[in-house]
Structures are given as C-alpha cells and as structure tokens.
C-alpha positions as a Markdown table, in Angstrom:
| # | Residue | x | y | z |
|---|---|---|---|---|
| 1 | Met | 130.1 | 219.2 | 148.1 |
| 2 | Leu | 126.8 | 219.4 | 150.0 |
| 3 | Lys | 124.9 | 219.9 | 146.8 |
| 4 | Gln | 126.6 | 216.8 | 145.2 |
| 5 | Lys | 125.7 | 214.7 | 148.3 |
| 6 | Leu | 122.1 | 215.8 | 148.2 |
| 7 | Leu | 121.9 | 215.0 | 144.4 |
| 8 | Leu | 123.4 | 211.5 | 145.1 |
| 9 | Leu | 120.9 | 210.8 | 147.8 |
| 10 | Val | 118.0 | 211.9 | 145.6 |
| 11 | Leu | 119.2 | 209.7 | 142.7 |
| 12 | Leu | 119.7 | 206.7 | 145.1 |
| 13 | Ala | 116.1 | 207.1 | 146.4 |
| 14 | Leu | 114.6 | 207.3 | 142.9 |
| 15 | Phe | 116.7 | 204.3 | 141.7 |
| 16 | Ser | 115.6 | 202.3 | 144.7 |
| 17 | Asn | 111.9 | 202.8 | 143.7 |
| 18 | Leu | 112.7 | 201.8 | 140.1 |
| 19 | Lys | 114.7 | 198.8 | 141.1 |
| 20 | Gly | 111.7 | 197.4 | 143.1 |
| 21 | Phe | 109.5 | 197.9 | 140.1 |
| 22 | Ser | 111.9 | 196.4 | 137.6 |
| 23 | Gln | 112.2 | 193.2 | 139.7 |
| 24 | Glu | 108.5 | 192.5 | 139.4 |
| 25 | Lys | 107.7 | 189.8 | 137.0 |
| 26 | Ile | 106.8 | 191.2 | 133.5 |
| 27 | Gln | 103.4 | 189.7 | 132.7 |
| 28 | Asp | 102.4 | 188.2 | 129.4 |
| 29 | Thr | 99.5 | 190.5 | 128.2 |
| 30 | Lys | 98.0 | 187.8 | 125.9 |
| 31 | Asn | 95.6 | 186.5 | 128.4 |
| 32 | Asp | 95.3 | 189.5 | 130.8 |
| 33 | Ser | 91.9 | 190.8 | 131.7 |
| 34 | Gln | 91.2 | 194.4 | 131.2 |
| 35 | Glu | 91.3 | 194.9 | 135.0 |
| 36 | Val | 94.8 | 193.5 | 135.2 |
| 37 | Ile | 95.9 | 195.6 | 132.3 |
| 38 | Val | 94.5 | 198.8 | 133.9 |
| 39 | Gln | 96.4 | 198.0 | 137.2 |
| 40 | Arg | 99.6 | 197.4 | 135.3 |
| 41 | Ile | 99.3 | 200.6 | 133.5 |
| 42 | Lys | 98.9 | 202.5 | 136.8 |
| 43 | Lys | 102.1 | 200.9 | 138.1 |
| 44 | Leu | 103.9 | 201.8 | 134.9 |
| 45 | Asp | 102.6 | 205.4 | 135.1 |
| 46 | Ala | 104.3 | 205.8 | 138.5 |
| 47 | Ala | 107.5 | 204.1 | 137.3 |
| 48 | Val | 107.7 | 206.3 | 134.2 |
| 49 | Lys | 107.4 | 209.4 | 136.3 |
| 50 | Glu | 110.2 | 208.3 | 138.6 |
| 51 | Ala | 112.4 | 207.5 | 135.6 |
| 52 | Glu | 111.6 | 210.9 | 134.1 |
| 53 | Lys | 112.7 | 212.6 | 137.4 |
| 54 | Ile | 116.0 | 210.8 | 137.3 |
| 55 | Ala | 116.6 | 211.7 | 133.6 |
| 56 | Thr | 115.8 | 215.4 | 134.4 |
| 57 | Ile | 118.2 | 215.5 | 137.3 |
| 58 | Arg | 121.0 | 214.0 | 135.2 |
| 59 | Lys | 120.2 | 216.3 | 132.3 |
| 60 | Asn | 120.4 | 219.4 | 134.5 |
| 61 | Ala | 123.7 | 218.1 | 135.9 |
| 62 | Asn | 125.2 | 217.4 | 132.4 |
| 63 | Ser | 123.0 | 217.1 | 129.3 |
| 64 | Leu | 125.9 | 215.5 | 127.4 |
| 65 | Ser | 126.9 | 212.8 | 129.9 |
| 66 | Ile | 126.8 | 209.1 | 129.3 |
| 67 | Ser | 124.9 | 208.8 | 132.6 |
| 68 | Tyr | 122.1 | 210.9 | 131.1 |
| 69 | Ala | 122.0 | 208.7 | 128.1 |
| 70 | Val | 121.7 | 205.6 | 130.3 |
| 71 | Ser | 118.9 | 207.2 | 132.3 |
| 72 | Leu | 117.1 | 207.8 | 129.0 |
| 73 | Glu | 117.6 | 204.2 | 128.0 |
| 74 | Lys | 116.0 | 203.0 | 131.3 |
| 75 | Leu | 113.2 | 205.4 | 130.8 |
| 76 | Ser | 112.6 | 204.1 | 127.3 |
| 77 | His | 112.3 | 200.5 | 128.6 |
| 78 | Leu | 109.4 | 201.5 | 130.9 |
| 79 | Gln | 107.8 | 203.7 | 128.2 |
| 80 | Lys | 107.9 | 200.7 | 125.8 |
| 81 | Glu | 106.2 | 198.4 | 128.3 |
| 82 | Arg | 103.5 | 201.0 | 129.1 |
| 83 | Leu | 102.9 | 201.5 | 125.4 |
| 84 | Ile | 102.4 | 197.8 | 124.9 |
| 85 | Tyr | 99.8 | 197.6 | 127.7 |
| 86 | Leu | 98.1 | 200.7 | 126.3 |
| 87 | Arg | 97.9 | 199.1 | 122.9 |
| 88 | Lys | 96.4 | 196.0 | 124.5 |
| 89 | Gln | 93.7 | 198.1 | 126.1 |
| 90 | Asp | 93.3 | 200.1 | 122.9 |
| 91 | Thr | 92.5 | 197.1 | 120.8 |
| 92 | Asn | 89.6 | 195.9 | 122.9 |
| 93 | Phe | 86.9 | 196.1 | 120.3 |
| 94 | Leu | 84.1 | 195.7 | 122.9 |
| 95 | Leu | 84.7 | 199.3 | 123.9 |
| 96 | Lys | 82.5 | 202.1 | 122.5 |
| 97 | Asn | 84.0 | 204.3 | 119.8 |
| 98 | Asn | 84.5 | 207.3 | 122.0 |
| 99 | Lys | 86.4 | 205.3 | 124.6 |
| 100 | Arg | 88.5 | 203.7 | 121.9 |
| 101 | Gln | 89.3 | 207.1 | 120.5 |
| 102 | Glu | 90.4 | 208.2 | 124.0 |
| 103 | Leu | 92.7 | 205.2 | 124.4 |
| 104 | Tyr | 93.9 | 205.6 | 120.8 |
| 105 | Glu | 95.0 | 209.1 | 121.6 |
| 106 | Ala | 96.7 | 208.0 | 124.8 |
| 107 | Ser | 98.6 | 205.3 | 122.9 |
| 108 | Arg | 99.6 | 207.8 | 120.2 |
| 109 | Glu | 100.9 | 210.2 | 122.9 |
| 110 | Ala | 102.9 | 207.4 | 124.6 |
| 111 | Ala | 104.3 | 206.4 | 121.2 |
| 112 | Ile | 105.6 | 210.0 | 120.6 |
| 113 | Lys | 107.3 | 210.1 | 124.0 |
| 114 | Tyr | 108.9 | 206.7 | 123.6 |
| 115 | Glu | 110.2 | 207.6 | 120.2 |
| 116 | Asn | 111.5 | 211.0 | 121.4 |
| 117 | Thr | 113.3 | 209.3 | 124.3 |
| 118 | Leu | 115.0 | 206.8 | 122.0 |
| 119 | Arg | 116.1 | 209.5 | 119.6 |
| 120 | Glu | 117.4 | 211.8 | 122.4 |
| 121 | Ala | 119.4 | 209.0 | 123.9 |
| 122 | Leu | 120.9 | 208.2 | 120.5 |
| 123 | Asp | 121.7 | 211.8 | 120.0 |
| 124 | Val | 123.6 | 212.0 | 123.3 |
| 125 | Tyr | 125.6 | 208.9 | 122.5 |
| 126 | Ser | 126.4 | 210.4 | 119.0 |
| 127 | Lys | 127.7 | 213.7 | 120.5 |
| 128 | Phe | 130.0 | 211.7 | 122.8 |
| 129 | Asn | 131.5 | 209.7 | 119.9 |
| 130 | Asn | 129.5 | 206.7 | 121.2 |
| 131 | Gly | 127.2 | 206.7 | 118.2 |
| 132 | Glu | 129.1 | 203.6 | 117.0 |
| 133 | Ser | 128.8 | 201.8 | 120.3 |
| 134 | Leu | 126.8 | 198.6 | 121.1 |
| 135 | Ala | 124.4 | 200.7 | 123.2 |
| 136 | Ala | 123.8 | 203.0 | 120.2 |
| 137 | Ala | 123.2 | 199.9 | 118.0 |
| 138 | Thr | 120.6 | 198.7 | 120.5 |
| 139 | Leu | 118.8 | 202.0 | 120.3 |
| 140 | Lys | 118.8 | 202.0 | 116.5 |
| 141 | Ile | 117.2 | 198.5 | 116.6 |
| 142 | Glu | 114.5 | 199.7 | 119.1 |
| 143 | Leu | 113.7 | 202.6 | 116.8 |
| 144 | Ala | 113.5 | 200.2 | 113.8 |
| 145 | Leu | 111.2 | 197.9 | 115.7 |
| 146 | Leu | 109.1 | 200.8 | 117.1 |
| 147 | Thr | 106.3 | 200.6 | 114.5 |
| 148 | Asp | 105.5 | 197.0 | 115.5 |
| 149 | Ile | 103.9 | 198.4 | 118.7 |
| 150 | Leu | 102.5 | 201.7 | 117.4 |
| 151 | Pro | 98.8 | 202.5 | 117.2 |
| 152 | Ile | 96.7 | 202.1 | 114.0 |
| 153 | Gly | 97.7 | 204.5 | 111.2 |
| 154 | Phe | 97.1 | 205.1 | 107.5 |
| 155 | Pro | 100.2 | 206.8 | 106.0 |
| 156 | Ser | 100.3 | 207.7 | 102.4 |
| 157 | Glu | 102.3 | 205.6 | 99.9 |
| 158 | Glu | 105.1 | 208.1 | 100.0 |
| 159 | Lys | 105.2 | 208.1 | 103.8 |
| 160 | Gln | 105.2 | 204.3 | 103.8 |
| 161 | Lys | 108.3 | 204.3 | 101.5 |
| 162 | Glu | 110.0 | 206.9 | 103.7 |
| 163 | Leu | 109.4 | 205.0 | 106.9 |
| 164 | Phe | 110.5 | 201.7 | 105.3 |
| 165 | Ala | 113.8 | 203.3 | 104.2 |
| 166 | Glu | 114.4 | 204.8 | 107.7 |
| 167 | Arg | 113.8 | 201.4 | 109.4 |
| 168 | Glu | 116.0 | 199.6 | 106.9 |
| 169 | Lys | 118.8 | 202.2 | 107.4 |
| 170 | Leu | 118.6 | 201.8 | 111.2 |
| 171 | Phe | 118.7 | 198.0 | 111.0 |
| 172 | Thr | 121.7 | 198.0 | 108.7 |
| 173 | Gln | 123.6 | 200.6 | 110.7 |
| 174 | Ala | 123.1 | 198.6 | 113.9 |
| 175 | Leu | 124.2 | 195.4 | 112.2 |
| 176 | Glu | 127.4 | 197.1 | 110.9 |
| 177 | Ile | 128.2 | 198.3 | 114.4 |
| 178 | Gln | 127.6 | 194.9 | 116.0 |
| 179 | Glu | 129.7 | 193.1 | 113.3 |
| 180 | Lys | 132.6 | 195.5 | 113.9 |
| 181 | Leu | 132.5 | 195.5 | 117.8 |
| 182 | Ser | 131.1 | 192.1 | 118.6 |
| 183 | Gly | 132.0 | 190.0 | 115.6 |
| 184 | Asn | 130.1 | 188.3 | 112.7 |
| 185 | Glu | 129.3 | 185.2 | 114.8 |
| 186 | Ser | 128.3 | 186.7 | 118.1 |
| 187 | Asp | 124.8 | 186.1 | 119.5 |
| 188 | Ile | 123.8 | 189.8 | 119.3 |
| 189 | Thr | 124.9 | 190.0 | 115.7 |
| 190 | Leu | 123.0 | 186.8 | 114.8 |
| 191 | Asn | 119.9 | 188.1 | 116.5 |
| 192 | Thr | 120.0 | 191.3 | 114.4 |
| 193 | Ile | 120.5 | 189.3 | 111.2 |
| 194 | Leu | 117.4 | 187.4 | 112.1 |
| 195 | Leu | 115.4 | 190.6 | 113.0 |
| 196 | Leu | 116.4 | 192.2 | 109.7 |
| 197 | Gly | 115.4 | 189.0 | 107.8 |
| 198 | Asn | 112.0 | 189.1 | 109.5 |
| 199 | Phe | 111.7 | 192.8 | 108.6 |
| 200 | Tyr | 112.3 | 192.1 | 105.0 |
| 201 | Leu | 109.9 | 189.1 | 105.0 |
| 202 | Lys | 107.2 | 191.2 | 106.6 |
| 203 | Tyr | 107.4 | 193.6 | 103.7 |
| 204 | Val | 107.7 | 190.9 | 101.0 |
| 205 | Glu | 111.4 | 191.7 | 100.2 |
| 206 | Phe | 111.8 | 187.9 | 99.8 |
| 207 | Glu | 115.2 | 188.0 | 98.1 |
| 208 | Lys | 116.8 | 190.1 | 100.9 |
| 209 | Ala | 115.2 | 188.0 | 103.6 |
| 210 | Leu | 116.4 | 184.8 | 102.1 |
| 211 | Glu | 120.0 | 186.1 | 101.9 |
| 212 | Leu | 119.9 | 186.9 | 105.6 |
| 213 | Tyr | 118.2 | 183.7 | 106.7 |
| 214 | Glu | 120.8 | 181.7 | 104.8 |
| 215 | Arg | 123.6 | 183.7 | 106.4 |
| 216 | Tyr | 122.2 | 183.0 | 109.8 |
| 217 | Leu | 121.9 | 179.3 | 109.1 |
| 218 | Asn | 125.5 | 179.0 | 107.7 |
| 219 | Ile | 126.9 | 180.5 | 111.0 |
| 220 | Gly | 124.3 | 179.0 | 113.3 |
| 221 | Glu | 124.7 | 175.4 | 112.2 |
| 222 | Lys | 128.4 | 175.6 | 113.0 |
| 223 | Lys | 127.9 | 177.5 | 116.2 |
| 224 | Tyr | 124.9 | 175.8 | 117.7 |
| 225 | Gly | 124.7 | 172.4 | 115.8 |
| 226 | Ile | 122.3 | 171.4 | 113.0 |
| 227 | Asn | 119.5 | 170.4 | 115.3 |
| 228 | Asn | 119.5 | 173.3 | 117.7 |
| 229 | Arg | 116.3 | 175.3 | 118.4 |
| 230 | Asn | 118.1 | 178.5 | 117.6 |
| 231 | Leu | 117.9 | 177.6 | 113.9 |
| 232 | Val | 114.1 | 177.3 | 113.9 |
| 233 | Pro | 113.2 | 181.0 | 113.3 |
| 234 | Ala | 115.5 | 181.2 | 110.2 |
| 235 | Leu | 114.3 | 177.8 | 108.9 |
| 236 | Arg | 110.7 | 179.0 | 109.3 |
| 237 | Gly | 111.5 | 182.2 | 107.4 |
| 238 | Ile | 113.0 | 180.2 | 104.6 |
| 239 | Gly | 110.1 | 177.8 | 104.6 |
| 240 | Ile | 107.5 | 180.6 | 104.4 |
| 241 | Ile | 109.3 | 182.2 | 101.4 |
| 242 | Leu | 109.6 | 178.9 | 99.6 |
| 243 | Ala | 105.9 | 178.3 | 100.0 |
| 244 | Lys | 105.1 | 181.8 | 98.8 |
| 245 | Thr | 107.4 | 181.5 | 95.8 |
| 246 | Asp | 105.6 | 178.4 | 94.5 |
| 247 | Arg | 108.2 | 175.9 | 95.8 |
| 248 | Glu | 105.9 | 173.8 | 98.0 |
| 249 | Ala | 108.0 | 170.6 | 97.9 |
| 250 | Glu | 111.1 | 172.4 | 99.2 |
| 251 | Ala | 108.9 | 174.2 | 101.8 |
| 252 | Asp | 107.6 | 170.8 | 103.0 |
| 253 | Asn | 111.2 | 169.6 | 103.5 |
| 254 | Ile | 112.0 | 172.6 | 105.6 |
| 255 | Ala | 108.8 | 172.0 | 107.6 |
| 256 | Leu | 109.9 | 168.4 | 108.3 |
| 257 | Arg | 113.3 | 169.6 | 109.5 |
| 258 | Val | 111.7 | 172.1 | 111.9 |
| 259 | Ser | 109.3 | 169.4 | 113.1 |
| 260 | Ser | 112.2 | 167.1 | 113.9 |
| 261 | Ile | 113.7 | 169.9 | 116.0 |
| 262 | Thr | 110.6 | 171.1 | 117.8 |
| 263 | Gly | 108.7 | 167.8 | 117.9 |
| 264 | Lys | 105.6 | 169.6 | 116.6 |
| 265 | Ala | 103.9 | 169.5 | 113.2 |
| 266 | Glu | 104.8 | 172.4 | 110.9 |
| 267 | Lys | 103.2 | 173.6 | 107.7 |
| 268 | Tyr | 103.7 | 176.8 | 105.6 |
| 269 | Phe | 100.9 | 178.3 | 103.6 |
| 270 | Ala | 101.4 | 180.7 | 100.7 |
| 271 | Ser | 98.0 | 182.5 | 100.3 |
| 272 | Asn | 98.1 | 184.6 | 103.5 |
| 273 | Val | 100.7 | 187.1 | 102.5 |
| 274 | Asn | 99.7 | 190.5 | 101.1 |
| 275 | Leu | 101.9 | 191.1 | 98.1 |
| 276 | Ile | 100.9 | 194.7 | 97.5 |
| 277 | Gly | 104.2 | 195.9 | 98.9 |
| 278 | Arg | 105.9 | 194.5 | 95.7 |
| 279 | Ala | 103.4 | 196.1 | 93.3 |
| 280 | Thr | 104.9 | 198.3 | 90.6 |
| 281 | Lys | 101.6 | 199.2 | 89.1 |
| 282 | Ile | 98.3 | 199.2 | 91.1 |
| 283 | Gln | 94.9 | 199.2 | 89.5 |
| 284 | Lys | 92.9 | 200.9 | 92.3 |
| 285 | Leu | 89.2 | 200.8 | 92.9 |
| 286 | Phe | 87.8 | 204.2 | 93.8 |
| 287 | Tyr | 85.6 | 202.8 | 96.6 |
| 288 | Ala | 88.4 | 200.7 | 98.2 |
| 289 | Glu | 91.6 | 201.5 | 100.1 |
| 290 | Leu | 94.8 | 199.4 | 99.9 |
| 291 | Phe | 97.2 | 199.1 | 102.8 |
| 292 | Ile | 100.4 | 197.1 | 103.2 |
| 293 | Ser | 98.8 | 195.7 | 106.3 |
| 294 | Asp | 95.3 | 195.0 | 107.6 |
| 295 | Pro | 93.9 | 198.4 | 108.9 |
| 296 | Val | 92.3 | 196.6 | 111.9 |
| 297 | Asn | 95.4 | 194.8 | 113.1 |
| 298 | Asp | 98.1 | 197.0 | 111.5 |
| 299 | Asn | 101.7 | 196.4 | 112.7 |
| 300 | Gly | 103.2 | 197.8 | 109.6 |
| 301 | Leu | 104.7 | 201.1 | 108.5 |
| 302 | Thr | 102.6 | 203.3 | 110.8 |
| 303 | Ser | 104.7 | 205.8 | 112.8 |
| 304 | Leu | 101.9 | 207.8 | 114.4 |
| 305 | Ala | 104.5 | 210.0 | 116.0 |
| 306 | Arg | 104.6 | 211.6 | 112.5 |
| 307 | Ala | 101.0 | 211.0 | 111.4 |
| 308 | Glu | 98.3 | 213.7 | 111.0 |
| 309 | Thr | 96.1 | 213.8 | 114.1 |
| 310 | Ser | 93.0 | 215.0 | 112.1 |
| 311 | Ala | 93.3 | 212.1 | 109.7 |
| 312 | Ser | 93.7 | 209.7 | 112.6 |
| 313 | Lys | 90.6 | 210.9 | 114.3 |
| 314 | Val | 88.5 | 210.5 | 111.1 |
| 315 | Arg | 89.8 | 207.1 | 110.1 |
| 316 | Ile | 89.7 | 205.3 | 113.4 |
| 317 | Asn | 85.9 | 205.4 | 113.2 |
| 318 | Lys | 85.8 | 204.1 | 109.7 |
| 319 | Ser | 84.3 | 200.7 | 109.1 |
| 320 | Phe | 85.9 | 198.4 | 106.5 |
| 321 | Lys | 84.8 | 195.4 | 104.6 |
| 322 | Lys | 87.8 | 193.4 | 103.7 |
| 323 | Ile | 87.9 | 191.4 | 100.4 |
| 324 | Val | 90.9 | 189.1 | 99.9 |
| 325 | Val | 91.9 | 188.1 | 96.5 |
| 326 | Asn | 94.4 | 185.2 | 96.3 |
| 327 | Ile | 96.7 | 185.5 | 93.3 |
| 328 | Leu | 99.4 | 183.7 | 91.4 |
| 329 | Val | 102.1 | 186.0 | 89.9 |
| 330 | Asp | 104.3 | 184.7 | 87.1 |
| 331 | Glu | 108.0 | 185.1 | 86.6 |
| 332 | Asn | 107.4 | 188.4 | 84.8 |
| 333 | Gly | 105.3 | 190.0 | 87.6 |
| 334 | Asn | 101.9 | 189.4 | 85.9 |
| 335 | Val | 98.9 | 188.1 | 87.8 |
| 336 | Ile | 97.9 | 184.9 | 86.0 |
| 337 | Glu | 95.4 | 183.5 | 88.5 |
| 338 | Thr | 92.8 | 185.1 | 90.9 |
| 339 | Lys | 90.4 | 183.7 | 93.5 |
| 340 | Ile | 88.1 | 186.0 | 95.5 |
| 341 | Leu | 87.5 | 184.9 | 99.1 |
| 342 | Gly | 84.1 | 185.8 | 100.5 |
| 343 | Glu | 80.9 | 187.2 | 98.9 |
| 344 | Thr | 80.8 | 190.5 | 97.0 |
| 345 | Lys | 78.7 | 192.0 | 94.3 |
| 346 | Lys | 81.8 | 193.5 | 92.6 |
| 347 | Thr | 83.5 | 190.2 | 91.6 |
| 348 | Lys | 84.2 | 191.2 | 88.0 |
| 349 | Glu | 85.6 | 194.7 | 88.9 |
| 350 | Ile | 87.8 | 193.2 | 91.6 |
| 351 | Glu | 89.2 | 190.5 | 89.5 |
| 352 | Glu | 89.9 | 192.9 | 86.7 |
| 353 | Ala | 91.7 | 195.3 | 89.1 |
| 354 | Ala | 93.7 | 192.4 | 90.6 |
| 355 | Arg | 94.8 | 191.1 | 87.1 |
| 356 | Ala | 95.8 | 194.6 | 86.0 |
| 357 | Thr | 98.2 | 195.0 | 89.0 |
| 358 | Lys | 101.8 | 194.4 | 88.2 |
| 359 | Phe | 104.5 | 193.2 | 90.6 |
| 360 | Arg | 108.3 | 193.2 | 90.9 |
| 361 | Pro | 109.2 | 189.6 | 89.9 |
| 362 | Phe | 110.8 | 187.3 | 92.4 |
| 363 | Ile | 114.4 | 186.7 | 91.3 |
| 364 | Tyr | 116.9 | 185.0 | 93.6 |
| 365 | Lys | 120.5 | 184.1 | 92.6 |
| 366 | Asn | 119.5 | 184.9 | 89.0 |
| 367 | Val | 116.6 | 182.5 | 88.9 |
| 368 | Ala | 113.1 | 183.9 | 88.5 |
| 369 | Gly | 110.1 | 182.2 | 90.2 |
| 370 | Lys | 106.4 | 182.6 | 90.7 |
| 371 | Met | 104.8 | 184.1 | 93.8 |
| 372 | Arg | 101.6 | 183.2 | 95.6 |
| 373 | Gly | 99.8 | 185.6 | 97.9 |
| 374 | Ser | 97.0 | 188.0 | 98.0 |
| 375 | Ile | 95.7 | 191.5 | 97.4 |
| 376 | Ile | 93.5 | 192.9 | 100.2 |
| 377 | Tyr | 90.9 | 195.5 | 99.2 |
| 378 | Asn | 89.3 | 197.4 | 102.1 |
| 379 | Phe | 85.9 | 198.8 | 101.2 |
| 380 | Val | 84.9 | 201.8 | 103.2 |
| 381 | Glu | 81.4 | 201.3 | 104.5 |
C-alpha cells in the first residue's frame, strides 16, 4: 500500500510539471529567431525528460497497460514539437557545415526516438486489443505524417517505394478504423480523408487524390454548407490537379469559387510539380541525381530513422546545382514539350534525357489527359 501511494505521489509531481509546460502557448516557429528557438528547445528537453520518467514508471508497473500507452502518447507529442524546433534550427543555412552536421545528427536522433515512441505505443494498444481504437488510428496517422518533419535524406528508389507503401497502409488503416468507430461523416474521418488526399497529391497520385477530394466535398457540402471554409483545402487540391492535368479553364473556375469563400485571389500553376514520381522509365544523366523532392528542402520519403548514417554524413555536405525542366506529357505518357529553366551548358543532353523519360498516363474515370509539370535534375558540384 505504501509503495502504491509513493508511486502515485511521484506520478502526480511529474504530471504537475508537464501540465505547466503544456499550458504554455505553442509558438509559431516561422518567424522565430535562433535565440528563441534555442530557448524553446531547452524547455522541451526538460519536458521530454519528465515525460520519459513517467513512461518508465508506468512501464515498470505494467508494460502492457493502457496507462503506459497513454504516457507514451504524451511523450510523443513533446518529442514531435522538439523535433520540429530542431529541424528549424538545422535548416539555418547561415551555419557552418560542421555545426549543421551536428544539428543534423541531433535531428536524426530525435526522429528515431519519436518514431520508436509512436511504434511502441501502437504496439501496446495492439496487445490490448485496442489496435482498432481511435487512439491507435491517431498513432497510425502520426507515423504516416512522420516523414514530413524528418531531416534531409536520400533513400534509394527501392526504399522510397517501400516507405511510400508503408505510409499509404498506415493512412488507409487509420481511415478504416475511424469510419467504423466514428462514422463516414465525422470530423475526424473527414480530416483523414483530406490528409490522405494531400498525401497522394504530394506524390503525384492524381487519380487517388481526386477521388478523396471529391468524396470530402460530397460530404462536406451537405455537412458544412457549399460556402464553408472547411471546403477550401479539398477545392484547392482539385484545382491544383486540374491545372496540372492541362485543364486550366476548370482550374480557374475552382480558383474563383475558393476566392468567393476566402475573399482572396487564388491561382493554380501547373509547372511547379515534380512528376518524376510517376515515371515508368527514367533516362538518367550520370552526373546528376534525381529525387522525388528537392534535396535542400526535402519533406518527402526520407525516414532517416532507417537511413544509413555514413551515407547521410557524406551527402549532407554535397552541393547541388538544380536544373528544372518544365514538361508536357501526352495521354500516352510521352514527353512532347520541354523547356529548361536557367542556364546550363548541357541543354541538348538534358532535353534528350527529359524526352526519353516515360510516365504513367493520367487516367481518371476512364478519361485520359495530359499532364504539366517538371523533372528536376540535381547536378553534384
């Protein structure tokens, strides 16, 4: 009895510290100075340590308890915020390479811990037959979104496909759970439909994204009203895809509808999407590297928790010269127009490589269409 009382007192004291921290206003990092970021990281370091103590106590008491899973969830929230601030500090390009390397490794270590916490919490829920709960669904979504805040990475083509498949599976499993437990028209279900649509859009799976955005709108218009701001993200997604599939007039109509809701001008451009994720045949240049995302600002398929450390150390100090080639792809997946942006002495070679690249055609509801976008060649200097 005495032991249980002491344990309760320890937990109450630790939670009291965490509660005070959680009530602080979470700051927007966009305009934070480096000094503010450093101070915030210090506070988060302390909060993470307290949360780790709570998780350890609950694990020692019962490693298969729901209370342990909940403590891991709370720990993961703090780890995520800390990782975001570390990434903000890491991407300060005014820093010297050795300092950036140090911060990069700190971000990578934080990413590993955050991912491990999420997976352990999900594992505990699964062992308690709560793997199909709404809490488990939230953890699956967090894991699926994890790569959006991970450090820079350069996985192989095979690894990119593997990571994409895992993220897709996590999203779809979470959506199925939410539909079953919360209903097809609940706010949390609709939010996941939107997140999954954004995920597919990001990786140029236009057909799958359109299906989800249209589903969101069909439900959302009835639930919120046809001029509600909740519809804007899905409308924007549709507008972007219409612009990228050479349907500018329809995209302009969507832009006008969004403008009428937000009161702000709206325009969608087709040329800024990297289509290489849809490529079925790539004509590579031996002196250039191709990535699904920009290697400098990569938010793509880059789970550094599973990346090779040695490769990361070498590549972070590489310098790239980015050459963007705007392309038009026909209904059969062939490149029929190219335009190189910027100056290069390799114009002919780049254009030939771009035209030799083949893409999976855009086909939606049995209708084929053209695609506008780009191929990004990153020349190692």
